[in-house]
N, C-alpha and C positions, 0 to 999 in steps of 0.2 A: 504493500500500500504506500509506503514511503517513497518508493521509486516512481510510482505513478503520480505522486504529488509533484515530484521534480520534473517529470516528463510525461504529462498527461496525453500526449499524442504519439507515444511510442508503441507501435503495434506489437513489437517483440516482447515488451514487458507485459502487456495484456495476455499475449499468448503463453508466456512462461507461467504467469499466475494461474491461467485457466488450466494449463497442464498439471500444475502442482495440485490444484483443487481436485482435478479428475483422478489423480493418483491417491488422494486421501479418502475419497468417498468409497462407501461399500454399496454395491448395486442393490442389495436387499434393503438398505436404509440410506438412500442418497441424500435426502434433506437439502440443506442450504448450500452445501458444497457443489452439488449437481447444478442447481439453478445458477449459482455464482459462476461456475465453470462455463456454462452455456453463454451467460451474459458476457463474460470476458472473451470467449472465442468469437462471439458475434462482434464485439468491439474491435478486436484485432483484425477481423476480416473487413470490417468497415474502414479501418485505417489503412489496410494493405490488401485491397481486393484481389491483387494478382498473386498473392502468396497461397497457392493451392494447398500447400502442406497444412496451413491453418484449417482449411475446410476438411481435409482428410482426418485430422485429429478430432475435429468436432464430430465427424461421423463415427469414429471409434467410440467416443463417449456415448453417443446416441444409441449405438448398438449394445453397449454395456448396460445402459439404463433405459429400458424400453419406454418407461413413463415419460421420458424427456422427448420422445419422438412425437408426442402430441404438440409440443411447442414448435419444433423444427422438423420438417420432413426430410428424411435422408435423401430421397430422390431429388428434391429441390437443391440440396447442398451439392450433390454431384453435378447437377445441371449448371449451377452457378460456377462450379470449379471449371467445367468444360468451357463455359462462356468466357471465363477469365483467361484460360490458357487452352485453346482448342487442340493443341498438339500433345497435351498431357495424357498419355496412353493409359496410365493407371486409373485415372478418374473415369475414363470411358469404359475400361474393363469392369470396374466395380459397378458402374451404373448398369452395364449390360447384365451382369450377374444378378443384380437386384431386380431388374425388369423380368428376367427369366424366372426368378423365384416367385415373383408376384403375378405370374401368368401372362405377362406381356411379351410373348415369345418373339414376335417379329421385331419389335423395337429393341429387345434385348440382343437378338442376333445381329441387328444392324450396328449397335454400339460395340459388340464384340469384334465385328469385321473392321470397324473404324479403329479400334484399339490395336488390332494386329497390323493394320496398314501403317499406323503411326509408329508402332514399335519397330517394324521392319525398316521404315525410313530412317529411324534413329540408328539402327544397327548399321545401315549402309554408310551414313555420315560418320559414325565412329570408326568404321573400317577404313574409310578414305582418310580420315585424320591420322589414324595409326600408320597407314601406308606412307602418307606424306611425312610424318615424323621420322619413320624409319629411313626413308630415302634421304632426308636432309641430314640426319645424323651420320649416314654413311657417305655423305658427300655427293650423292646423286642429285641430278636436277629434278625438280618437281614439276 
């Protein structure tokens, strides 16, 4: 709390406090820690909307404490993460799995295909970067 008074617009501080609260709560008796963690995650996301990791940690909390899912819908969190970073394959994969589990087979399969496509594109880019790095360290022209 003292850090937030010094820097009230620091998304990382809100995220760290939310994460700490989520670690302290017990799913069978979530209480104020759970509500406080959700509020802090939401504030961190508001301050840093492109930090998809914040959204994925919020989802982990929502999965651990199902009563919280009434406040924030997991599907909406995944969709917001994808809107913030369309190339983030993990968010697409997780949304696809959620949709499949909730009976939305076509939409789930579509997200799964999108995740695979983005993951494959990333693998190609990493491979090219590695080849380039190896070539330059051995003195070859790139």
